[in-house]
PASE-576207 format. One record per residue: residue in one letter; y, z, x of N, C-alpha, C in turn. Coordinates in steps of 0.1 Angstrom, whole numbers, plus 5000, padded with zeros to 4 digits. Layout:
aYZXYZXYZX
...
***
This chain:
x185512707097185112847095183612837090
x182712907096181312907091181213017081
x180512987070180513077058179213157059
x179313277052178113367051177013297043
x175813297047174713247040174313337028
x174413467031174013567020175113597010
x174713646999175713686989176513806994
x177713836988178513936992178614036981
x178514166984178514276974179914316971
x180314336959181714376955181614516948
x182414616953182414746948183914776943
x183914856933185214896927185515036932
x186815056936187215186941188315246932
x188115366927189115436919189615556927
x190915576929191415686937192415756928
x192215896927193215976920193616096929
x194916126928196016056921196415926927
x197115846919197515716924198515726935
x198415636944199415626955199715486959
x200115466972200515336976199415276985
x199415146987198415076996198315147010
x199315187016199315247029198515367029
x198615457019197815577018196415547015
x196215437006194815397004194015357016
x194815277025194115237037193915357046
x194715457046194515567055193215647050
x193115657036191915717030190715637034
x190815507033189615427037189115437051
x190115437060189815467074189215597076
x189615707069189015837070187615837065
x187415767053186015757048185115677057
x185715577063184815497073184515577085
x185415657090185115747102184015857098
x184215917086183316027082181815967080
x181715837077180415787073179915687083
x180515687095180115587105178615597109
x178115727108176715747112175815777099
x176415757087175715777075175515647068
x176115627055175915517047176415387053
x177415407063178015287069177515257083
x176315317086175915307100175515167103
x174915087094174514957096175214847090
x176514877085177314777078178714807081
x179614697079181014707081181714647069
x181814717058182514667047184014657049
x184714587040186114567041186714607028
x188114637029188814687018190114607015
x190414587003191614506999192914586999
x192814727001193914807001194314856988
x193614826977193914866964192714916956
x191814826953190714876944189314806946
x189214726957187914666959187414676973
x186114696975185414696988184414576987
x184314506998183314396999182414437011
x181014407008180114447019179014337020
x178614307032177514197034176214237030
x176014367026174714407021174914537013
x173914577005174114686996174414817004
x175314906998175515037004174515126998
x173915217006172915307000173515426992
x174015386980174615486971173615516960
x173515646956172615676945173115616932
x172315546925172615486913173815386915
x174015336927175015236930176415286928
x176615416929177915476928178015606935
x179215646939179415776946180715836942
x180815966942182116036940182216146951
x183416146956183716246967185216276968
x185516376975186916416977187316396992
x188516346994189016327007190316397008
x190516467020191716547023192516467033
x193716427030194616357038195816437043
x195916457056197116537061198416467056
x199316547052200616497048201416447060
x201716317060202516267072203916327073
x204416367062205716427061205716577063
x204616637066204516787067205216827079
x206016937078206716997089205817107095
x205117087105204117187110204817297117
x206217287120206917397126207317507115
x207217477103207517567092206517667091
x206917787086205917897084204817847075
x203517897078202317847071202517857056
x203117967051203217987037204117887030
x204917817037205817717031205217577033
x204117567040203617427041202817387029
x202917257026202217207014200717177016
x200317167029198917147032198417007029
x197216967032196716827030196616797015
x196816667013196716616999195216586996
x194716616985193316586981193316476971
x192316386974192116266966190716256960
x190516226948189216216942188916066943
x187816026949187415886951186115856944
x186115746937184815696930184615546935
x183415526940183015396944181815356935
x182015236929180915186920180615036922
x179315006923179014866925179314786913
x179914666915180314576904179214466903
x179214386913178214266912178114196925
x177114106926177014026938177713886936
x178513856947179213726946178313616952
x178013516944177113416949177913306958
x177613316970178313226980177813086979
x176613066973176212926971177112846963
x177712906953178712836945179912786953
x180312856963181312816972180912696979
x179612696985179112576992179112456984
x178712476971178712346962180112296959
x181012396957182412356954183012276966
x182712326978183312256990182712116992
x181512096988180811966989181211876978
x182011926968182411836957181411826946
x180411916947179311906937179511996925
x180612076925181012166915182512166913
x183012136901184412126899185212266898
x184412366896185112496894185112576907
x186312616910186512696922186112836920
x185112886929184713026927185713116934
x186713156926187813236931187413366937
x186213426931185813556937185313536951
x184613426954184113406967185313376977
x186213296973187413276981188113406984
x188313486974189013606975188313696985
x187013706984186213796993186413757008
x186413627011186613577024188113607029
x189013597020190413617023190513777026
x189913857019190014007022189314037035
x188213967038187513987050188413957062
x189113837062189913797074191213887074
x191613937063192814027063192614167066
x191314217066191114357066191614417080
x191114357091191514427103193014417106
x193714297105195114307107195914397097
x195314417085196014507076196014647081
x194914687088194814827093195714837105
x196114737113196814747125198314727124
x198714637114200114597114200714627100
x202114617100202814637087202514517078
x202014547066201614437057202614417046
x203014287043203814247033203314127026
x202614137014202014027008200913977016
x201013847020200013787028200413777043
x201413857046201913857060201813987067
x201713977080201614097089202714087099
x203414207101204514207109204514317120
x205114287131205114387142206514397148
x206914517152208314527158208514477172
x207414427178207514367191208414247190
x209414237199210314127199211314117187
x211514237180212514247169213914207174
x214614147165216014097168217014157159
x218014227164219114277156219914167150
x220214187136221114097130222314177123
x223114117116224314177110224014287101
x225014387100225114487090223914577090
x223414617102222414727102221014687098
x220614557101219314507099218714457111
x217414437111216714367122215614287117
x215314177124214214097120212914117128
x211814127121210514137127209814007125
x209113967136208313847135206913887130
x206313787123204913817118204213687116
x203113697109202213587106201713587092
x201813467086201213457073199813407074
x198813457067197413427068196813417054
x196013307052195313297040194113197043
x193113197034192013097036192212997024
x191912867028192112757018190812677018
x190312637006189212547005189712407008
x188812327015189112187018187812117017
x187711987018186411917017185511957027
x184312017023183212047031183412177040
x184612237039184712357048185812447042
x185912567047187012657045187912657057
x189212667055190212667066191012797066
x191412837077192312947078193712887080
x194612927071196012887071196812997078
x197312967090198113067098199413007101
x200513077099201813037102202713157106
x203713127113204613227117205513267105
x206013387105206913437094207913537100
x208913567092209813667096210413737084
x210713867085211313937074212314037079
x213114097072214214187076213814327073
x214014417083213814557081215114627084
x215214757079216314837082216314877097
x217414867104217414897117217315057118
x216315107127216215247128217315307136
x217515437135218515507144219415587136
x220515637142221515727135222115657123
x222115727112222815677100224215637102
x225015717110226415687111226615557118
x225715517128225815387134225415277125
x224515297116224115197106225215177096
x225915287092227015277083228115187089
x228415217102229415137109229114987109
x227814957111227414817111227514747097
x227114827087227314777073228714737070
x229614817076231014787074231714697084
x230814637093231314537102232014597114
x231714727117232214787129231114797140
x231614817153230614827164230114967165
x230915067162230515197164231115287153
x230515407150231015487140232415547144
x232715567156234015617160235215537156
x234915407153236015317148236415347134
x235615427127235915467113236515607113
x237815617113238515747114239015797101
x239015717090239515767077238315777067
x238415857057237315857047237115717041
x235915687037235715557031236415537017
x237015417015237515397002236315376993
x236615366980235515356970234715226971
x235415116975234614996976233714996988
x234115057000233315067011232115167008
x232415277001231415376998230315316990
x230715236980229615176971228915066979
x229514996988228814896997227714967005
x228115087011227215157020226115207011
x226415266999225415326991224415226986
x224815106983223915006979222914976989
x223214977002222314937013221415057016
x222015177016221215297020220315357009
x220515326997219715386986218215356988
x217415456986216015456987215515447002
x216315447012215815447025215315587029
x214215587037213715717042214315747055
x214715887055215315937067214616057072
x215016087085214416217091215616297096
x215616427095216716507099216516557114
x217716587120217616627135218316757137
x218816827127219716947130218917067132
x217617067130216817187131215817187143
x216217127154215417117166214117047163
x213017107166211717037164211217037150
x211917117141211617117127212316997120
x211516887118212116767112211516757098
x212316707089211916687076212316547071
x211416487064211616347058212216357044
x213116267041213716257028214016117024
x214116087011214615957006216015967001
x216815877005218215877000218315836986
x218915916978219115886963220415816961
x221515876968222815816966223715876976
x225015846976226115906984227015996976
x227516096982228516176975229816096973
x230516136963231816076961232816106971
x232816236976233716286986233116306999
x233916317009233416337023232716477025
x232116497036231316617039232316737039
x233616707043234516817044235016857030
x234816767020235316807006234216806996
x232916787000231816806990231416946990
x231617016978231317156977230017196970
x229417306973228317356966228317506967
x227617576957227717726957226617786967
x227117896974226217966982225518086974
x224218076971223618176963223618316970
x223418316983223418446991224818506992
x225818426988227218486990227918486976
x227118526967227718556953228218426946
x227618306950228018186944229318126949
x229818176960231118126966230817976970
x231817896967231617746970232217726984
x231317646992231817607005231517457006
x232217397016231917257018230717237027
x230117117026229017097035229317107050
x230517067054231017077068231117217071
x231617307063231817447065230417517067
x229517477058228217537058227417507071
x227517377075226917337088227517407100
x228817437100229417507111228917657111
x228917717099228417847099226917867102
x226117777096224717787097224117747111
x224717647117224117587129225217597141
x226417647139227317667149227817547156
x227817437149228317317155229217247145
x230517207148231217127138230716987137
x231016937125230616797123231616707129
x231216597137232116507142232516407132
x231716377122232016277112232116347098
x232916447097233016517084233816437074
x234516327078235116247069234216137062
x232916137067231916047061231416117049
x231016037038230316107027229016157031
x228416247022227116307025226016217018
x224816237023223616177017223116277006
x222916226994222216306984220716256985
x219816356988218416316991217516386981
x216316336980215316396971215716366957
x215416466948215816466934217316486933
x218116396928219516406927220016536919
x219116576909219416686901219416816909
x218816826921218816936930219916946938
x220816846939222016846947221716886962
x220816816969220616836983221416746991
x222416806998223316727006223116737021
x223116617028222916607042224116537048
x224716587059225716507066225016387073
x225716277073225116157079224716177093
x225516247101225316257115224016327119
x223416397109222116467114220916397108
x221116267104220016197099219716057106
x218416027108218015907114217215817104
x217415687105216615597096215215587103
x214215607095212815597100212415447101
x211815417113211515267115210515207105
x210415077104209515007097209714997081
x210915007077211314997063211914867059
x211114787052211614647049212714647039
x213614557041214814537032214314457020
x214414517008213914456996215014386988
x216314416991217414346984217614206990
x218414126983218813996989219714017001
x219513937012220313947024221613887021
x222713937027224013877026224113747034
x225313687033225413547039225313547054
x225813647061225813657075224313687079
x223613777072222313807076221413687074
x221613617063220813497060221013397072
x222213377077222513277088221813327100
x221813457103221013507114219613487113
x219013507101217613487098217313337101
x218113247097217813107099217813077114
x218713127121218713107136217413167142
x217013277137215913347143214513267141
x214513207129213213147125213212997127
x214312937131214412797133213812757147
x212612717147211912687160211412547160
x211612477171211112337173209512337171
x209012227167207612217164206612267176
x207012237188206112277199206112427201
x207312487199207412637200206612707189
x206812647176206112707165204612697167
x204112587171202712557173202212667184
x202912687194202412787204202412927198
x203312967190203413097184202213117174
x201913007167200813017158199513037165
x199312967177198112997185198113137190
x199213187194199213327199198913427188
x199413387175199113467164197713477161
x196913367163195513357161194813467170
x195213467182194713567192195013707188
x196213727182196713857179195913917167
x195713827157195113877144193613867144
x193013777151191613767151191013757165
x190913867171190313877184188813857184
x188313827195186813787196185913897191
x186214027194185414127191185614187176
x185914097167186014147153184714167147
x184314297147182914337142182814307127
x183814307120183714287105183314137103
x183914047110183513907108182013887113
x181713947123180313937129179313987118
x179714097112178714157103178514067091
x179513997086179413907075178913767079
x178613747092178213617097179213507096
x180513547098181613447097182213417111
x182413297114182913257127184013157125
x185013157134186213067132186312987145
x186612857143187012777155188412807160
x188712797172189912847178190912737180
x190712617175191612507176192212467163
x193412427162194112377150193312257145
x193312237132192612127125193411997129
x192611897132193211767134192911677122
x193911627115193811557103194411417105
x193911317097194411187097195611177088
x196611107092197811087084198210937085
x199110897076199710767076201110777072
x201910677076203410677074203710567064
x204310597053204610507042205810417047
x205910297041206910207045208310257039
x209310247047210710287042211210187033
x211810227021212410137011213710087016
x214209987009215509927012216509987002
x217510047007218610106998219610006995
x220009996982220909896977222209956972
x223309886975224709936971225309816963
x226609826960227309726953227309596960
x227109486953227109346960228309316967
x229509386963230709366970230909436984
x229909516986229909586999229809497011
x230309527022230109447034228709457039
x228109567036226609577038226009637026
x225409547017225009587004223609647004
x222809637014221509687015221209727029
x220309827030220009887044218709947044
x218009927055216709997057217010117066
x216810237061217110357068216310367081
x216810437091216110467103215710607104
x214510637105214010777105214610857093
x214610787081215010857068216510877066
x217410827074218810847072219610727074
x220810717068221710607070223110657067
x224110577067225510627064226210527054
x227410567049228110487039229110387045
x229110367058230110277064229810137059
x230910067054230909927049230209927036
x230010027028229310027016230110077004
x229910016993230510066980229410116971
x229610216964228610276954228210166945
x227010176940226410076931227210056919
x227610166912228510156900229510266902
x230710226905231810326907232410366894
x232710496893233410546881234910526882
x235610536872237110536872237710666868
x238510716877239110846875240610826871
x240910846858242310836854243010956855
x242411076850243211196848242511306855
x243211376864242611496871243711576876
x243411696880244311796886243711876896
x244511946903244112026915244512166914
x243512266916243912406917243612456930
x244512516937244312566950244312726948
x243112786951243012926948243412996962
x244613036962245113106974246713096974
x247313176983248713166984249113036992
x250312986988250812866995251012887010
x251313007014251513027028250213017036
x249013047029247713037035247112907034
x247412837023246812697021248112607017
x248912557027250112497024249912367015
x250912337007250912216999250812097007
x251412087018251311967027249911947031
x249212047035247812037039246911977028
x247112027016246311987004246711837002
x247911807002248311656999247811567010
x247711607022247111527033245711507030
x244911607027243511597024243311507012
x244111517001243911436989244111286993
x245111267001245311127005244111067012
x243511147021242311097028241111077018
x241011177009239911166999240111046990
x241311026985241510916976241310776983
x241710766995241510647003240010627005
x239310727008237810727010237210676997
x237510746986236910706974237110566970
x238310516971238710376968237910276977
x237810316990237010226999235610226995
x235110336989233710356986233410306972
x234410256964234110196951234410286940
x234910406942235310496931236810476928
x237210426917238610386913239410506908
x240210556917241110666914242510606910
x242810616897244110556892245310646895
x245110776893246310866895246210916910
x247110856918247210886932247811016935
x248611076926249311206929249011296918
x247811356917247411456907248311576908
x248611646896249311766897248511876904
x249311956912248712056921249312196917
x248512296915249012426913248212526922
x249012626927248312736934248112846925
x246912916927246613026918245913136925
x246013256919245413376924243913376922
x243113386932241613386931241113506924
x241913616923241513736916242113736902
x242713626898243313626884242313586874
x242813546862242013516850241713356853
x240413336857240013196861240013106849
x239613156837239613076825241013026821
x241913116822243313076819243912976829
x243612996842244012916852243512766850
x242212756847241512626846242012556834
x242212626823242812566810244212516813
x245012586821246312546824246212416833
x245312416842245112286851244612176842
x243812196833243412096823244512026816
x245512116812246612066805247511996815
x247612036827248411966837247911816839
x246511806839246011676841246311586828
x246111646816246411576804247911536803
x248811616808250211586807250711496818
x249911476828250411386839250211236835
x249111206828248911066823248311066809
x248410966802248010956788246510926788
x245711016792244210996792243611136792
x242511156785241711276785241411326799
x241611446802241311496816239811476819
x239511436831238111406835237611506846
x238511556854238111636866239111736870
x238611866873239411966879238911986893
x239811966903239411966917239912106922
x239012186928239312326931239212336946
x240212406953240212436967239912596968
x238812626974238412776974238712826988
x239112956988239513017002238313047010
x237113057004235913097011234613057003
x233513117008232213077001231813186991
x232613276988232213386979231613336966
x230513386961229813336949230713366937
x231313486935231913516922232913406917
x233813366926234913276922234313136918
x233313086927232712966925231912966911
x231213076909230413086897231313086885
x232413156885233313166873233913026871
x234312956881234812816879233812726872
x232612736877231512656871231312696856
x231212826854231012866840232012816830
x233312836834234412786826234412636824
x234312566835234412416834233212356826
x232012416829230812356822230612406807
x231012526804230612576791231812616782
x233012626788234212656780235112526777
x235412466788236312356787235512226785
x234512206793233712076792234311966800
x234511996812235111906822234411916836
x234211796842233611806856234511876865
x233911946874234612026884234111996898
x234911996908234611976922235212076931
x234412156938235012266946234812226961
x235912256969235812236983236312356990
x235912387002236412507009237812467016
x238612567018239912537024239812487038
x238712537045238612497060238312337061
x237712287050237512137051238812067047
x239612127039240912067035241812057048
x241812167056242612157069242112047078
x240812027078240211927087240311787082
x240111757070240411627063239511517070
x238211547072237411447079236911337069
x236811217074236411107065234911127060
x234111167069232711187065232511287054
x233211397055233211497045233711437032
x234811367032235411307020234411207014
x233711137022232711047016231611127009
x231211237014230211327007230711376994
x232011416994232611466982232711346971
x233011226976233111106968231811086960
x230711096967229311076961229111176949
x229511296951229411406941230311366929
x231511336932232511306921232011186913
x231511086919231110966912230010986902
x229011066906227911086896228311186885
x229311276888229811376878230611296868
x231111186871231911096862231110996855
x229810986858228810896852228610776860
x229010766873228710656881227310656887
x226910556895225610556902225910516917
x225310596926225710576940224810466946
x223510476944222610376951221410356943
x220610246946219410226939218410146948
x217210136943216210056950216009926942
x216309816948216209686941214809616944
x214709506938213609416940212209486939
x212009546927210709596923210209706933
x211109786939210609886948210110016941
x210410016927209810116919208910046909
x207809986913207109896904206509976891
x206110096893205510166881206610176870
x207810216875208910236866209510106860
x209510006868210109876864209209796855
x207909826855206909736847207209756832
x207509876828207709906813208610036812
x209210056801210110176799209410306803
x210010376813209310496818210410606820
x210110726816211010836819210310936829
x211010976839210511076849211211206846
x210411306844211011436841210811526854
x211711616856211611716866211811856860
x211011956862211212086855211012196865
x211812306863211712416872212012536864
x211512656868211912776861212112876872
x213312946871213713046881213613186874
x213013276882212913416876213813516883
x214113626876214913726882214213786895
x215013856903214413916914213214016910
x212214036919211114126915211614266912
x211014326902211414456898212614466888
x213214356885214314356876213814296863
x213414386854212814346841213814316831
x215114346833216114326823216614186822
x216514116833217113976833216113876828
x216513766822215613666817215313556828
x214413476825214213356834214913236827
x215213146836215913026832215112896835
x214812816824214112706825215012576825
x214712476833215612366834214712236834
x215112136826214512006826215511896828
x215211806836216011686838215111566835
x215711456832215011326829215811206833
x215211106838215910986841216410916829
x217610846831218210776820218310626823
x217710576833217810436837216510386844
x216410266845215210206852215310226867
x216510256873216710276887216410416891
x216110506881215910646884217110706892
x218310666889219510716896220310796887
x220110796874221010886865220010976858
x220511106856219711206850220511276840
x219811326829220411416820219711546820
x220211656815219611786818219611866805
x218611966804218512066793218112196799
x218612296793218412436798217912526786
x217112626790216712726781216612866788
x216912966782216813106787215713166779
x214713236786213613296779213313426786
x212313496780211913636786211513616800
x211913716808211713716822210313706827
x210113636838208813626846207713566838
x208013476828207013386822206913256829
x205713216833205613096840205712966832
x205212976819205312856810206712846804
x207212726804208512696797208312706782
x208812806776208412826762209012736752
x210212666755210712566745210712436751
x209712406759209712276766209712156755
x209112176744209112076734210512036729
x211312136726212612116722213512046733
x213312086746214012016757213611876759
x212311846757211811706758212411626747
x212511676735213111596724214511566727
x215311656732216711636736216811516746
x216011516756216111416767215611286762
x214511286754213911156749215011086740
x215711166732216811106724217911046732
x218311126743219311066752218810936759
x217510936763217010826769217110696760
x216710726748216810616738218210556736
x219210646736220610616734221110536746
x220610566758221010496770220310366771
x219010356769218110246772217810156760
x218010206748217710126736216210116733
x215410186740214010186737213310326741
x212210336735211410466738210610446751
x210410546759209610536771208110526767
x207410436773206010416771205210506780
x205810546791205110636800205910746805
x205310856808206010976813205411026826
x206211046836205811116848206511246849
x205811356850206411496850206111566863
x207211586871207111666883207511816879
x206611906881206912046877206912136890
x208012206891208212296902208212446897
x208012546907208212676902207012746897
x205812696899204612756894203712806905
x203312936904202312986914200912926912
x200212916922198912836922197912896912
x197913026910196913086901197313056886
x198513006884198912976870198812826867
x198412746876198412596875197912556861
x196612596859195912526847196412586834
x196812706833197412756821198712686818
x199512656828200812596826200612446822
x199812376829199512236826199012216812
x198112306808197512296795198512316784
x199412416785200412436775201512346775
x201912306787203212216788202812076785
x201712026789201311886785201211876769
x200611986763200511986749201911996742
x202812066748204212066743204911936744
x204711856755205311726757204711636746
x203411636745202711556735203311586721
x203411716717203911756704205311706702
x206211706713207511666712207611526708
x206811436714206711296712206411266698
x205411336692205011326678206011366668
x206811466673207911516664208911396662
x209111316672210111206670209611096662
x208311066663207710956656206210976655
x205610966644204210996642203210936651
x203510806655202610736664203110716678
x204110806682204710786695203810866705
x203010796713202110866722202210796736
x203310826743203410776757202310836766
x201910766776200910816786201610906795
x200911016799201511126806200811146820
x201611166831201111206843201911336847
x201111436850201711566853201411616867
x202411636875202211686889202811826891
x202211906899202812026905203511996918
x204612056920205412036933205412166939
x204812176951204912306959205612296972
x206612376973207312386986207012516993
x206612616985206312746991204912756995
x204612697006203312707013203512717027
x202412727035202512747049201712637057
x201612517052201012407060202112347068
x201812317081202812257089202012147097
x202712037100202111927108202811917121
x202011897132202511877145201911747151
x202811657154202311527159201611537173
x200511477175199711477187200311387197
x201011267193201611187203203011177200
x203811147211205211147211205711027202
x205010917202205410807194205310827179
x204510927175204310957161205311057156
x206311097165207311207162208711147162
x209511207154210911167154211711237165
x213011217166213711277178213711427178
x213411487167213411637167212011687170
x211011597172209711647175208911657163
x209411637151208611647138207911517135
x207011527125206411407120207411307114
x207211187114208211087108208311097094
x209511067088209611067073208610967067
x208011007056207010917050205510957054
x205411057062204011097067203311167055
x202111107052201311147041200011197047
x199511317043198211367046197411387032
x196411317031195611317018194111347020
x193811397032192411437034192311547045
x191311607047191111707057191511847053
x192711857047193211997043193511997028
x193211887021193511897007192411956998
x192511946985191512006976190211936977
x189112006976187811946978187411836967
x188111846955187711736945188911686938
x190011756938191211716929192211616937
x193111566929194111466934195311536940
x195411546952196611616958196911556972
x198111576976198511516990199711596995
x199911597008201111647014202011527018
x203311547015204211437019205411497027
x205611457039206811487046207811367045
x208711387035209511267032210911267039
x211211377045212611387051212611387066
x213711347072213811357087214111497091
x213511537102213711667107215111687113
x215811787109217111827114217011927125
x216512037121216212147131215012227127
x214412297137213212367133212012267131
x211012327124209812247121209812207106
x209712077103209812027090208612087081
x208912117069207912157059207612047049
x206312007049206011897039205911957025
x206011877015205911917002204511876997
x203811976989202511956984202611906970
x202111796967202011736953200611746948
x200411796936199111816930199011756917
x198311646915198211576902197211636894
x197611706883196711786874196311716861
x197111616857196811546845197311406846
x196511306844196911166847196311066837
x197111036826196710936817197110796822
x198010786832198510656837197610606847
x196610676852195610636861196210576874
x197010656879197610636893196610616903
x196810526912196010526925196710626934
x196110666945196710756954197910686960
x197710556964198810476970200010476961
x199810446948200910426939201710556937
x201010666935201610796933202410836945
x201810816957202510846969203710766972
x203610636970204810546971205910576961
x205610606949206610636939207310756943
x206610866946207210996950208010976963
x207510906973208410896985209610816983
x209510706975210710626973211810696964
x211310786955212310866948213110956957
x212510996968213211086978214411026984
x214510886983215710816989216810796979
x216610856967217610846956218310976952
x218311066961219011196959220511166960
x221311176950222611106949223711166957
x223511286963224611336971224311336986
x223411256990223011257004222711117009
x222911087021222510957027221410977036
x220411047031219111067039218111107028
x216811077032215711117023215611267022
x215311327011215211467009213711507009
x213511637011212211687013211411707000
x212011716989211411726975211911616966
x211011556959211411436951212511486941
x213611396940214811446932214611496918
x213611456910213511516897213311666898
x212511716907212211856909213411916915
x214111846925215211906932216411926922
x216711826913217711836903217411956893
x216211966889215812076880216112216886
x215912226899216212346905217712376906
x218512266908219912276908220412316894
x219912256884220312296870220012436867
x218912486871218512626868219412716876
x219712686888220612766896222012776890
x222512656885223812646880223812736867
x222712736859222712806847222912956849
x222513006861222713156864224213186863
x225013086867226513116866227013106852
x226313036843226713016829226513146821
x225513216824225113326815225413456823
x226613496822227113616831227413736823
x226713756812227013876804226113986809
x225614076800224914196804223614156810
x223014036807221714006814221913976828
x223113936833223213896846224313976854
x224014096855224814186864224214186878
x225014196888224414196901225214106910
x224614076922225314006933225713866928
x224813796921225013656918225913636907
x226313746900227113726888228313826887
x228613886898229813986899231013906895
x231713956885232913886880234113956886
x235113876890236313936895237613876888
x238213966880239513926874239413806865
x238313796857238113676848238513716834
x239213826831239713856818238613906809
x238513866797237613926786236113916790
x235414006786233914016788233313886782
x232413826790231713706785230413756779
x230213726766228913776760227713706765
x226613776766225413706771224813616760
x224113516765223413426756222313496749
x222213506736221213576729219813516731
x218813596732217413556733216913566719
x216613446713216213446699214713406698
x214113426686212813386684212613246681
x212013166689211813026687210513006680
x210012876681208812836674207612916679
x206812956671205613036675205913176681
x207113226677207413356682207913356696
x208213246702208713236716210113286717
x210413366728211713416730212513316739
x213413246733214213156741215713156736
x216513096744217913086739218012946733
x218912926723219012796716219412676726
x220312696735220912586743221312646756
x221612556766222212606778223712626777
x224312586765225712616763226612526771
x226012426778226912326785227412236775
x228712196776229412116766228711976766
x228611926753227911796751228311686760
x229711676763230211566771229711576786
x229111686790228711706804227111686804
x226411706793225011716794224411576798
x225111466795224611336798225011286811
x225811366819226111326833225611436842
x225711406855225111496865226111596869
x226511686860227611776862227111886873
x225811896874225312006883225311976898
x225811856901225811806915227011866922
***
């Protein structure tokens, strides 16, 4: 990308009354058209859609500011209505004021590595410049642009639109355009009655012949709430509305008073028959309550259409998510072609805005140098028929191998959630025989070959059921119960979540869940994968890297931390964020302990990181008998704009935690950010540089060409491609007292990816960060009180209300919870697997 040689002028825009970015862009287009032969005759400024305008030269404004009024026709105006009832155009007061000049020379110096400070205002100006024209043409969501062309229908009244992500990125000596394909879900347009049928899993509305029960009504209301619709019952006179909710009763039973008839109450169905002379075909459907709910405006569903182009803001359900994955899963060569097509779509040759700013872009993808790191040797128990293996293309299997350190399972029990006629005892016993045989072959010693089995109602009191199963295990053998094995009828979150909450925080016992469909199949490979999970939950170790393959860790006592923080969904200010920290407990980096905190929502910094670090350092000392002399900290879950605030506060918290334990305890610290949410993709130029899926080989590292102009970062594709295009992980070293070389940091990170304990393949994110994410996700199940209402915490038949974990004032006024509430006996094993 060639950069402008001249400075760029930034102007602030204030618009009253406030509205949305779409309206602001319409206003900008109107202003641009009105002034094309005036103050904008010789310049083409760009707009960010909210409050800033950027221009390649000064606008001829008196005293560098201007005030004016723009009238915007109401898109929702019904022009067929009598004039006296029309609302007329909306008026907006606009103020434009010059802010300052953006010095583009600072950006040139930064790209050359001569200045350490990134000129964010210059990068932002270029980003707005490249986004301006697509934003005016396409539906914009964040940094992505979407078009309905080629849309694909998916389950439950939704459709997927394909789009493109676009951003500008600084790299050594040049700016790059980062372009990638994207997809998001929109509400399917069309008749509401057909959408309702799809929401309920029907092909057509005629299949619904009875009024909706309350459960289905709430399900439909949840999807339709806040959707914009247009009415069809008044001929050419169409009116737009927003759905507020659904009526409790059907259109035939929803009553309202007729003012012109002395207040006589009539049903909505009766009113439409009298007023429009046509009976309702779906009068057993509930009505839509539109506009202000207090005004009680009811519309029958069959006279309403969903307006196109409305994005789905809620979380997709399981079927929709599966459809989304199928839609977006594209092999590398197809994705590459679509990206090239997207370039032509978003940045055509005649982009007069780019020309006016003297910006030009190359039309070919950047070619960068890469290298492939050496694959490590995976070691298992010496008694294995094959005790070590060099994986091929990042994967291997458990055949002829025993886990490095097998746990012993004395006491356990089985709960089958479902009726015996649906999940027969014989099928469960057959599966358990295969599981026990596989575990013993793999080195996990199961002493009780016939654990007690009970069937239970999945809608019953789960806490009572698991406590009874715990007692079953204790009564079967004279040993403290170690594991509750649960067979689930499906993948529904509520039952699984409640099992984990009770096992982790109430009873304090490891739990292993499997689906009934796998029980019926009883495949050895599946049993082997379950065995890996059970072993680490009981304190065992599955595999390790021998012979100094982790040189940095083996040289002297070292702890590797992984941290993540998960936030509530956007717009939900009532729920807190959950922070998780894991740390290695051995020199093989195969065992981890975890700590959890709950804190005020949407805070990027982990507020009680010091307390969490103290917990894990003490556990490390108890395991290893020594204090760690070095710390490597992999931090996930931070947006790029927050990097330096987070690293400053969190490194200080780690340092303070060490000094809390001992006055002169100062281990050296290396702190990395782990980024998976980015849009860089690699496409091999030669077939011999690709794996069988067409992706880059596991261990591919890119450390130049597209990285930061002056800082220590790299992209690592550590995992084998399964389907679609592999996404590399971006690692950014922001603080390094251990003075890692690039080679040493890349090798350590890559080799750790072979130690993810529940898989026999390298993973895409180094395990410390991966485990921290699992711990934070598990903690969402633990705290299911008033802070966690919604899809992920819906409780079904679990008896008494579970109180939420209190948010208390921690050190320095920080709002955190005291602990994750996981029982102490589980905190030192990998219960979260």
